N, C-alpha and C positions, 0 to 999 in steps of 0.2 A: 285492697286495691293491688292489682299488680303492675308492675313498672313495664315498660317496653325496653328490651336491650338494643342497644345500638350494633350495628353490624361493622365488623372491623373493614376497613379499608386496604385491599392488598394492591401493593404496589408492584409493579413487574421491573427488574431492573432495565435500563436502557441497554441496546445493543451497541458496541463501540465498534469500530473500525481497526484492525489490527494495526502494529506498528510495527511487525517483522513480517514478510512475505516470503511465498516459496521460489526458490531458484528455478528455472525454466532449465538450466544446465546440468545439475546435480542432483535437484530433486529436495534438498535440505530447506528447510524454513529458514533461511539466514540472510535473507536481503535486507538490508537497512539503506533508508532513504534520506540524504542530507538535502533539505530544501533550502534554499537561498534566494529569497525572492527578490532583494535588492539588486542582485547581478542578474537574475533573470535566468539562472542555471540550478540543476539539482544533480547531486552525486547519487549513483545508484551501486551498490558493491554487496557482493556477496561474501561473508565470512568464513565459508566452508571451500569454496573452490577459487575464490579471489576475481570472479568475473566483475568486472567494471564498465560503467558506460557513464557518459555525461549527457543529460537530457536537457535540453534548451527551449523548452516550449513551456516556461514557468511565466505567470502572470499573478496578480494579486489575490485572485480567486482560486487558484491551483489549489489541490491538496495533495497528500502523499499518495493516495490510491489513483488520482489522475497520471502521476508520475510513473508510478508502476504500470499502469496500463500503455503508456507510450513505450515505456523500456519492453515490454513483453512484445509488443508490435515489432519493435525496431529489432528485437533478439531474432524473432521468426522471419522478418523480411531478409535480414543477413543470413541466417541459415538457407533460406529457400535459393538466394542469389549463388551460395557456395556451391549447391548441389547441382545447378544448372550449367 
């Protein structure tokens, strides 16, 4: 009598959100985000060009990618204000 073979279960690795982000100023992937939920602020700093910014839109549900999005918005707003 033949036995049934069991199929192997293939698991896909879960995708992760990156820890380091690209800098809009220099283009290098060197942006680190220091998230401090208790104070309600986050520090964003580029290790390559030294660009720094403080984002104060932090709440208990905020993640690093949200801070990066706010940082990018502020960066391009300030750049467009300088050019006009």
